[in-house]
N, C-alpha and C positions, 0 to 999 in steps of 0.2 A: 706746495703739494699737500693734499689732504690724505690722511691715513684711513683707508677704508677697512671695514671688517675683514674682507677677503685678503687685503694686503697684510694685515696684522696676523691672520691665521697662517699665511705663507711664511712670514718671518719667524713665527714661533715654530712651525713645522721644520724649517731649515735649521733652527738652533737645536731643537730636540733631536733631530736625526743626525746631527753632526758627529763625526768620529771622535772629536775631542772630549765629548761628554762621558763616554764609557770609561776611560782610564781615571777620570776624576771621580766618578761614582765608585769605582773599585777602591780608590784610596780612602774615600769617606767611609765606606762600609768596613774597611780594615781598621780604621781608627776607632769606629764605634765598637767593634769587637774588642779592641784593646781596652777601651774605657769600661766595657761591661765586665771584663776580667778583673780590672782594678777595683771596681765596686764590689765584686764578690769577695776579694781579699780584705777590703775595708770592712765589709759586713762581718766577715769571719773574725776579725780582730775585735769587733764590738760585741758579738754574740757568743763567741767561743765555739761556733759551729765550723765544721770543716768547709773550706772554700769549694771543694768539689761537690759536696752535698748541696751547697747553696746553688751552684751552677746547674746541677741536675734538677733540683726543685724548680728553678726558674724555667729550665728548658721544658719540663713536663707540664708545669702548672702556670707558667707565666707570672703575672703580677699577683696571682692568688695563692702562691706558695707561702706557707707559714713556717716560722722557725721551729726547730725541733723542740721537744719538751725540755731538754737540758738548756738550750738557748733561751727558752721562755722563762725558766727558773732563774737564770742569770739576770735577765732583764728585770724580773720582779724584785730581785735583791737590790739591784742598783736603783730602783724606784723607791725602795723603802717598804715595799709590801712584804709581809711574812706569812 
């Protein structure tokens, strides 16, 4: 039996529309949120900035959020800049 494009589309449609996919996606999203929170705490430990400030900055500005001036000064000291 050959797999036609229409048969392939039907198989994909059935898999995507399956009810088993929704709970799995919710679990993945939940774990990603946990990882994001953990990264905020790790960033806080490295920069000295409050984890909540980091989370708010990322929520509002996304990847373009910059560390606070105190965190930037701390980073400069660790790099050897004066």
